[in-house]
N, C-alpha and C positions, 0 to 999 in steps of 0.2 A: 171780314167773313165772306165765305163765297157759297157756291150753290149747294156745297155738299153740308153746310150746318147751319142753312138759313131756315128758321123756325117758320117763317113766312114766304117760303118758295112758291107753295101753291097761289098766292096772289098775284106773283109775277105771270103765272100759268094762266090765271084769270084774265090778266091784262092781254097776253100774247094771243088768247082764242079769239078775243075781239078785234084785234090788231089783224090776223089771219082773214076775219070776216071783211074787214074793211078792205083787205088788199084785193078779195076777191070780189067784191061787191064793185071797186072802182079801178079800172085799169091803168089808169092815170096816177094813182098813189105810188109816190115813189118814197125812197127811205128819206129823203131830206124832207119832204113833205110829212113825213110819220114823226119824225124828231119834232118837227113845227107844231105837230098835233100833242106830242108829248108834253112839251114845254107848255103849251096852253092849256092842257088838262092839268097839270101841276096847280097852274093859277086858278083854275076852275074850281077844283076840289078844296083848296085852301079859303077860297071864297065862301063856298057852302058852309066851313068852320066858322066863318066871321074874320078871316085872314085875307090880305093882299086886296082890300079895297081899293087902292089906287092903281091896281093893275088893272090893263084892260087886256081881253081875252079877245085873239083875232079870229075876225070873221073870214071864213073860207070855207066854201064847200068841200071841200076834199079833204078837210080836217073834222069836220062837225061830228061826223060819226065817231072818230077817235076821243075827242074830246067827251062825249055823251057817255061813250060806253066807259071810259075811266072814272068818270064822276059816277057812274051808277055802281062800278065796282066797289069803289072807295065807299059810298053810302051804306053799301050793303055790310063790308067789312070792317071799316072802322070804329072801333068800341065796342062791337059786336062780335068778333070771332077772333079767337085766339089771342087777346088783348092787343090788338094791333091799333096802333096810334097812328094820328095823322103823320107823323115825323115820319115814323116806319114805313107809312104807304110812300110818302113821298121818295124816299129811299130807294122803294120798290121800282117806283117810275122810272128812277134814273138808272138803276140798274138794267132795265128794260132798254131804255134810252140807249145806253152804252151798246149794248149788243145789237141795236139796229145801227149804229154809226159803225160798230167794227165789221158787221157783215156787210155793208153798203160799197166796202172796197170790192167786192165781186160783182158789183153791177148796180144799176140804178134801183132794182129792185130785189139786191141781192140777200137781204133778210128774209122777204116774204119766201124767196128759193129756199132758204135754211129752215124756216120755221113750217112750211106747207106740209111736210110729211110726217111732221111731230104733233100737232094740233089737230 
């Protein structure tokens, strides 16, 4: 599945809007920290649904907003809009994370430089 046939593409956009806001709020936020935040957001949303109880969520001030935003999006969307499942939401988090990694090749905030004009 790519971006052209993803029925939950809007979920990726919801996540990315929050990431853009976090980049703008925090000039210290790098793509590496963003990936770290997305990894922890995946754990946090799983825990909201009763999974990943043995996993710890990292406490770092530069990623707290990312985790909070991703959990909020997940809680608003999973099981409530367009039949999105937790598994499908986690796939969208991973898709966004891959995009962050891909664009980080263009600088420590390469992903932000990429999305800032689209969101």
